[in-house]
N, C-alpha and C positions, 0 to 999 in steps of 0.2 A: 459437491460445492465446498467452498472454504469452511463453512461453519462445521462441517463434518470432519474435514481433514486437519485443520489447523486451530480450531477454536480453543482447545485446551492449552496450546502453546502460547497463544497471544491473548488469552482472556485476562491475564494479570501480569503486567510487565515487572511488577515488584518481585514476583516469584520467578519468572522465566528470563526477564531481561532481554537483551538484544541477542538475536540468533544470527550469527555471522554466516550460517549456511543457508539463510533464506535466499531463494532464487527468484527469478522473475515470474515463475509460474503462479505462486500464491498472490503475487501482486496483480497479475492479470485477472484474478477472480474478483478484485475490487471493481473492475470495469464491467464484469458480468453482473455484479450485484446492482450497479447503477442501471444497467440495461433492464434488469428484472424489475426494478422499481418503476422505471419509465413505462414499461409495458403493462404492469399490473396495478400499480398504485398501492401495493401491499406495504404500507408504512409500518404496520405492526411487526412484520418480519424484519424490516430494516432496523427498527428499534431493538429487536432481540439480538441481532448480530453486529450492529454498529460498533459497540465497544471493542470487540475483538479485532475488527478491521482497523479501527482507530489505533489501537495498540500496535498492530503490525506496521502501519504506516509511520507511526512515531518511532518505532524501533529501527526500521530501515534507515531512517533519516540520521541516526546516530553514527552511521558509517561514512560520513562525508569526508573527503580529503580537503586540503587547504585551498583548493580551487572551487570547492562547493560541489564537486562531482561525487557520486556515490560509488564506492567500490563494492564489489560483490565477490563472494568466494566461488560462485558457480552460476551459470545461466542455463536456461532452457531454450531461449529463442535463437541463440547463435549456433548454427550447425556447421560453421566453417572450421578450418584447421587452426584458427588463432588460439592464443592463450585464453583460457576460460576461468582462471582463478586469480583473485587479488588484482583486479584491473577495473578500469572504468569503461563501460560500454555505452556508446551513444544510444543504442536501443534500450538498455536497461534504464538509463537516466530519463529517456523520453517516456517510457512506461511509468516511471515514478512520478513525473510531472503530470501525466494524464490521471494518475491515481489521486494526486493531491486535488486536482480540479474536481474529480468525481466525488471525493470525500467532502469537498466544500459544498457542492450542489446537494449532496445527501444531507449534510448538516443543516442547510437552509430548510429542506423538507421536514427536518426534525425540530426546527425552530431553535437550533443551536448556533446562534450567530457568532459566538466566540470561536467555535471550531471552524465555521465557514471562513472567517477572517484569517485564522491561523493557516488553514490549508491553502487558501488563495495566495497568501504571502509566500508560503513554501514553494508553490508551483512557479512563482516568478523569480525565485532566487537561482 
């Protein structure tokens, strides 16, 4: 899961900052995390890994173009012959919006209404 693969990269954005090589695969783990919470109710685990997920979502948001679309340097989900670097993918942007909503719902579970509002707004932009 994400907490094993990416936690050190996104645990502190002041140290690591934005990772332009971030693809859709780690973003998808946000959806897995919410699924896990919904199935188990394991809020203690969510508390433990939430900060790294939050930093990842905030970091990816820093790569928006002037239209509000997120450009990525590579993707996992696209298996076509299309250009896969430095472009805006509908799939990637849809995954990002789904992640914002998932983060908002998890923030509510954690009682963090400020983050819930932030991520809900980001999902609608």
